[in-house]
Every structure is written in C-alpha cells, then in structure tokens.
C-alpha positions in Angstrom: 148.4 75.3 112.6 146.2 77.9 110.8 148.0 79.6 107.8 146.8 82.9 106.6 148.3 83.9 103.2 146.4 87.0 102.2 143.7 89.5 103.2 140.9 87.3 102.1 142.1 84.5 104.3 142.5 87.1 107.1 138.9 88.3 106.6 137.4 84.7 106.4 139.3 83.8 109.6 138.6 87.0 111.6 134.9 86.6 110.9 134.9 83.5 113.1 135.8 85.6 116.2 133.5 87.4 118.6 134.7 91.0 119.4 133.8 92.9 122.5 133.8 96.7 122.9 136.6 98.0 125.1 134.6 100.2 127.4 137.5 101.4 129.4 139.1 103.0 126.3 136.1 104.9 125.0 137.5 108.3 125.7 141.0 107.9 124.3 141.0 104.9 122.0 137.7 103.4 121.1 138.1 99.8 119.8 137.0 96.2 120.1 139.0 93.2 121.0 138.8 89.4 120.7 140.3 87.4 123.5 141.1 83.8 123.9 140.2 82.7 127.4 140.5 79.0 127.8 139.4 78.1 124.2 142.4 76.6 122.4 140.8 77.0 118.9 140.2 80.7 119.5 143.7 81.1 120.8 145.1 79.4 117.6 143.0 81.8 115.4 144.1 84.9 117.3 147.7 83.9 117.1 147.4 83.1 113.4 145.9 86.6 112.7 148.5 88.3 114.8 151.2 86.4 113.0 149.9 87.5 109.6 150.0 91.1 110.7 153.5 90.9 112.2 155.1 88.9 109.4 153.4 90.1 106.3 152.7 93.8 106.9 155.1 96.7 107.2 152.5 99.4 107.9 153.2 100.8 111.3 151.3 103.3 113.3 152.5 105.1 116.4 150.0 105.0 119.3 150.9 106.3 122.8 154.6 106.4 121.8 154.6 102.8 120.8 154.7 101.3 117.3 152.1 98.8 116.2 151.9 96.9 112.9 148.4 97.3 111.4 146.4 95.9 108.5 143.2 97.4 107.1 140.6 94.8 106.1 136.9 95.2 105.3 136.3 98.5 107.1 138.4 97.8 110.1 142.0 98.4 111.2 143.5 95.5 113.0 146.7 95.7 115.0 149.0 93.2 116.6 149.2 92.9 120.4 152.6 91.6 121.4 154.5 88.7 120.0 152.1 86.5 118.0 153.5 83.4 119.7 152.2 84.5 123.1 149.4 86.9 122.6 145.8 86.2 123.6 144.3 89.3 122.0 143.5 90.9 118.7 142.3 94.5 118.5 140.4 96.4 115.9 138.7 99.7 115.3 136.6 101.2 112.5 139.4 103.1 110.6 139.7 102.3 106.9 141.7 103.5 104.0 140.4 106.1 101.6 140.9 105.7 97.9 143.9 108.1 98.1 145.6 105.9 100.7 144.9 108.2 103.7 143.4 106.8 106.8 139.8 107.7 107.6 139.1 107.5 111.3 135.7 109.3 111.4 133.8 106.3 112.5 136.2 105.5 115.3 136.3 109.1 116.3 132.5 109.1 116.6 132.7 106.6 119.5 134.9 108.8 121.6 133.2 109.8 124.8 130.0 107.8 124.1 
C-alpha cells in the first residue's frame, strides 16, 4: 500500500499519473482528471492520493452544492472524488493559493468556454 505523509510525497506521487482534460466540463468547471482503467498500480496511486486528501486535509470547498475536500500543491488544486477506498478518479484544476491565503482561479477561469 502506498503511504503519502505530506505534500512533497503527494507531489512526487501525483507526477507519476497522466491527466486528461475534461472536455465536457469546459464551460462550467474546467479541469483535468486521472483515471484508473484496468491498471492496478494506477488505481493504487489514485486511491492513495484521494486518501491523503480525505484523511489529512480539512479544507473544504462547495461546488454545485456539494462539499469536496481539496489540497493545493504545486500550482494545482486537487480534490477527492468519492470514498478513497472505491474511487477510480482524481481531479485537478489550475487554482492555487496566493501569499495571503486566498484562492487564485485566474488560470482555471481562462479555460472556460475554450
């Protein structure tokens, strides 16, 4: 089992995944996703990353009237997708934290409608 203990572990692990642009959400929620099809190793990585977000982070954002736990790492916002024990996805966009702690979504917003 992969154990992720901190943001550096998260970053090192997430860099092993391939992300795909979610074309169907361009207008309302531009983002990318990593998905485990039939690859057991990718599934293990995605679940470990989601577990880290769910168990170690209390930052919550409301999106379409649903709460999601999020983590900001290296110029991206990642959010959990369902229970880490059963999920097959990891989502991210290009939001990041400003020095004052506010969220900067200008890059993500630039993808809307493109």
